[in-house]
N, C-alpha and C positions, 0 to 999 in steps of 0.2 A: 502494501499499500502506500509509505512512507519511504523513503530512504533513510537512514541512521543520520546522513548529514541537513537531511531537510530538521528529523528532530531534533537535533543539537538546535540548528537555527530558529526555530519555535519557538524549543524550552528561553533560548538566551530572548528572544522578543518577550515573550511573556511576562521573565524577570525583569528585565531593562519595566515594561507595562510596568507591572506590580511595584515595583520601587519606586516609581516617577510618583504615582497615584499616590502613595505612604507621607513618598516627601508632600506633596502638596496639600495632603487629609491633615498632618501635620503641623501647616503650620496657619489653618485655619483653627482648629482643636484648642480652646484657651480653658487650660484649670476653671475648678468648677469655683462659685467665689463664695468665699463662709464666713460672717462677719467675726472678729477673734472673739467675742461674748457665746461665740455657738460651736465654737471646736471643741471635742472630747477625743476620750481617750479610744472612741471605736474607731477615728476618723485614724487613727497612727497607720501609717505605710501608703495613704493618700495624697497624690497632689492637689494641691489647692491654690487659690489666692487668699489673697485678705489684704488689709488696711489700718494704721493705724498711728499712731503717738509715738515717739521714744520716749523712754523715759529714764533708760538706762542704758552706757554706753561698755566695752572694757574691750580689751585690744590685747594678743597673749604678740608680742610682737619675735619671738623663736619660730608660731608654727605661724604665722599672717596672721590668725583665724580673729575677725570682729564676732562681739557676741553685741546684739541687740536684745533690749525689751521692750516690744510694743504694747501699749495698751487700747485698750478698749473699753466699753463703758465701766464693764467688770469685773472682767480679768487680765490679765497680763501675759503675753504670750514668749520665748527666749526667740530670736534667731540668729542663727549662725551662719557667718559668710566664710568661708575658708577662701586662703590666697587673695588677702584684702588689703586695702591698705589701712592706715590709724583713722586719717581725715577726710573719710567720706562723707560722714552723716556728724549732725551736734543733737544733742539732746534737743525737742522739741518738737524735730523736722515730723512732718506727714510723710507717710511714706508707704507707698503700694506695694505689694512682691507675690512674689508665691516660688515653692517650693515642695519640698516633702514632707510631710508633718510623718515624727521620731518619738517616741517616748527612748530617752534619758534618765535611771535611776527614779523609775517611778514618776516625770517629770515631762509633759509634749514641751516639743521643741519644734522649729522649724527649718531643714537646711534649706539653704536660699538660693534660689536659679539665678532667678531673675528678680529686683529692687530698685525702685527711683523711688525719688522725693515728687510731691504733686503740688 
């Protein structure tokens, strides 16, 4: 029916079309937005986006890790930014960010992927 050469070409074409489609879908899919006060332990492992006001900043020079606490109306969430610079943000900045929720020592934290000032 089909020669081996044609099957290989068809397979490669299908792979290229599939990967291209996944790439473009990924560009237009945003993580679910969740208010800080509605984030709970059941969401650990999910990628979300949220916003808040920076209430505390800490930086570890050796690992270039920036730790932020952001406040909602009632709750505070710890944000971790790896390979960061010290002076990106200051206390009181309003930020919007996305990342993966994780638990560390029984507390929720968001490992930031994208973060910007509002």
